[in-house]
C-alpha positions as a Markdown table, in Angstrom:
| # | Residue | x | y | z |
|---|---|---|---|---|
| 1 | Met | 151.3 | 69.3 | 14.2 |
| 2 | Ala | 148.2 | 67.6 | 13.8 |
| 3 | Gly | 147.2 | 66.7 | 10.3 |
| 4 | Asn | 150.8 | 67.4 | 8.8 |
| 5 | Arg | 151.6 | 64.4 | 6.7 |
| 6 | Thr | 154.8 | 63.0 | 7.0 |
| 7 | Val | 156.6 | 64.0 | 3.9 |
| 8 | Asp | 155.9 | 67.2 | 4.9 |
| 9 | Leu | 157.8 | 66.3 | 8.4 |
| 10 | Leu | 160.9 | 64.8 | 6.9 |
| 11 | Val | 161.0 | 66.7 | 3.9 |
| 12 | Gly | 160.8 | 70.7 | 6.5 |
| 13 | Ala | 163.6 | 68.9 | 8.8 |
| 14 | Phe | 166.3 | 69.4 | 6.3 |
| 15 | Asp | 167.4 | 72.6 | 5.0 |
| 16 | Leu | 168.7 | 71.7 | 1.0 |
| 17 | Asn | 170.7 | 75.6 | 1.6 |
| 18 | Gln | 173.2 | 74.5 | 3.9 |
| 19 | Arg | 176.8 | 74.6 | 2.0 |
| 20 | Arg | 180.2 | 73.0 | 3.0 |
| 21 | Lys | 182.4 | 74.6 | 1.9 |
| 22 | Phe | 186.2 | 72.3 | 0.2 |
| 23 | Glu | 189.4 | 74.5 | -0.2 |
| 24 | Leu | 191.4 | 73.1 | -3.1 |
| 25 | Lys | 194.6 | 73.7 | -2.6 |
| 26 | Asn | 198.0 | 73.3 | -5.2 |
| 27 | Val | 200.8 | 70.8 | -3.9 |
| 28 | Glu | 202.7 | 73.4 | -2.8 |
| 29 | Gly | 199.6 | 74.3 | -0.4 |
| 30 | Thr | 198.4 | 77.6 | -2.2 |
| 31 | Lys | 194.7 | 77.7 | -2.3 |
| 32 | Val | 193.4 | 77.5 | -5.8 |
| 33 | Val | 189.6 | 77.7 | -5.2 |
| 34 | Asp | 186.9 | 77.4 | -2.8 |
| 35 | Leu | 184.5 | 75.2 | -3.8 |
| 36 | Phe | 180.8 | 75.1 | -2.2 |
| 37 | Phe | 177.8 | 71.8 | -1.8 |
| 38 | Lys | 174.7 | 71.9 | -0.8 |
| 39 | Pro | 173.3 | 68.4 | 0.5 |
| 40 | Ile | 172.8 | 65.3 | -2.7 |
| 41 | Thr | 169.2 | 64.7 | -3.2 |
| 42 | Arg | 168.7 | 61.4 | -5.5 |
| 43 | Ala | 166.8 | 64.1 | -8.3 |
| 44 | Asp | 170.4 | 64.9 | -8.5 |
| 45 | Arg | 172.0 | 62.1 | -8.6 |
| 46 | Lys | 169.4 | 60.9 | -11.0 |
| 47 | Lys | 169.8 | 63.9 | -13.5 |
| 48 | Ala | 173.9 | 63.4 | -13.4 |
| 49 | Gln | 173.9 | 59.6 | -13.8 |
| 50 | Ser | 171.3 | 60.9 | -17.2 |
| 51 | Leu | 173.5 | 63.3 | -18.1 |
| 52 | Ser | 177.0 | 61.0 | -18.2 |
| 53 | Asn | 174.9 | 58.7 | -20.3 |
| 54 | Thr | 176.5 | 55.7 | -18.6 |
| 55 | Glu | 176.6 | 53.5 | -15.5 |
| 56 | Glu | 180.2 | 53.9 | -15.1 |
| 57 | Ala | 180.7 | 55.0 | -11.4 |
| 58 | Leu | 183.6 | 57.7 | -11.9 |
| 59 | Asp | 181.7 | 59.2 | -14.9 |
| 60 | Ile | 178.9 | 59.4 | -13.1 |
| 61 | Ser | 180.7 | 60.9 | -9.5 |
| 62 | Thr | 182.7 | 63.5 | -12.1 |
| 63 | Gln | 179.2 | 64.6 | -13.5 |
| 64 | Met | 177.9 | 65.4 | -10.4 |
| 65 | Leu | 181.2 | 66.9 | -9.4 |
| 66 | Cys | 180.2 | 68.9 | -12.5 |
| 67 | Gln | 176.1 | 69.5 | -11.4 |
| 68 | Met | 176.9 | 70.6 | -7.8 |
| 69 | Ala | 180.3 | 73.0 | -7.4 |
| 70 | Glu | 179.2 | 76.0 | -6.5 |
| 71 | Leu | 182.0 | 79.5 | -6.3 |
| 72 | Glu | 181.4 | 81.5 | -3.0 |
| 73 | Asp | 178.4 | 83.6 | -4.6 |
| 74 | Gly | 176.2 | 80.9 | -5.4 |
| 75 | Thr | 177.5 | 80.6 | -9.4 |
| 76 | Lys | 178.2 | 77.2 | -10.7 |
| 77 | Ala | 181.6 | 76.1 | -10.5 |
| 78 | Phe | 181.8 | 74.1 | -13.8 |
| 79 | Ala | 179.5 | 73.3 | -16.8 |
| 80 | Ser | 178.4 | 69.9 | -17.2 |
| 81 | Ala | 180.5 | 69.7 | -20.9 |
| 82 | Asp | 183.5 | 70.0 | -18.4 |
| 83 | Ala | 184.1 | 66.7 | -16.5 |
| 84 | Ser | 185.3 | 65.4 | -19.4 |
| 85 | Lys | 188.1 | 67.6 | -19.3 |
| 86 | Leu | 188.4 | 67.2 | -15.6 |
| 87 | Gln | 189.0 | 63.7 | -15.8 |
| 88 | Arg | 191.7 | 63.9 | -18.8 |
| 89 | Gln | 193.6 | 66.7 | -17.2 |
| 90 | Leu | 193.2 | 66.9 | -13.4 |
| 91 | Pro | 195.7 | 64.1 | -11.0 |
| 92 | Glu | 192.9 | 61.6 | -10.4 |
| 93 | Ser | 194.4 | 62.1 | -6.6 |
| 94 | Val | 193.1 | 65.7 | -6.7 |
| 95 | Leu | 189.6 | 64.5 | -8.6 |
| 96 | Asn | 189.2 | 61.7 | -6.1 |
| 97 | Glu | 189.7 | 64.3 | -3.1 |
| 98 | Ile | 187.3 | 66.5 | -4.2 |
| 99 | Glu | 184.7 | 64.2 | -5.0 |
| 100 | Leu | 185.0 | 62.3 | -1.8 |
| 101 | Phe | 184.3 | 65.2 | -0.1 |
| 102 | Leu | 181.3 | 65.4 | -2.5 |
| 103 | Phe | 179.7 | 63.0 | -1.3 |
| 104 | Gly | 180.4 | 63.5 | 2.6 |
| 105 | Leu | 183.0 | 60.7 | 3.0 |
| 106 | Asn | 186.2 | 61.6 | 5.4 |
| 107 | Glu | 189.7 | 61.4 | 3.4 |
| 108 | Glu | 190.7 | 57.7 | 4.8 |
| 109 | Ala | 187.2 | 56.8 | 2.6 |
| 110 | Asp | 188.3 | 53.5 | 0.5 |
| 111 | Leu | 187.5 | 54.8 | -3.1 |
| 112 | Glu | 185.9 | 51.8 | -4.2 |
| 113 | Glu | 183.5 | 52.2 | -1.1 |
| 114 | Ala | 182.9 | 55.4 | -2.3 |
| 115 | Lys | 182.5 | 54.3 | -6.5 |
| 116 | Asn | 179.8 | 51.9 | -5.5 |
| 117 | Asp | 177.8 | 54.4 | -2.7 |
């Protein structure tokens, strides 16, 4: 290990390819889709902020969802342009639930806390 740079030690200690699974169910409890999420990096957050072209936390978090969500086979679940449709046509409680999972916050987490993250 002698001679390894600290940055290389840090980067090597974390696997950005591990995914967490979120099972989305409708109001009847029937599974709609499984979404998979890799860990968020600072670069991901900056890209979402740039794509959303705003400082509004709710817009950035939905853009992050569109950027990060994958299907089981690794393909993107959403296009960047899907953010506005998700915000307009999906119940906010559902969008909140998915985004809280994306950011690694448990269901009891306060939404205001999530927006300030």
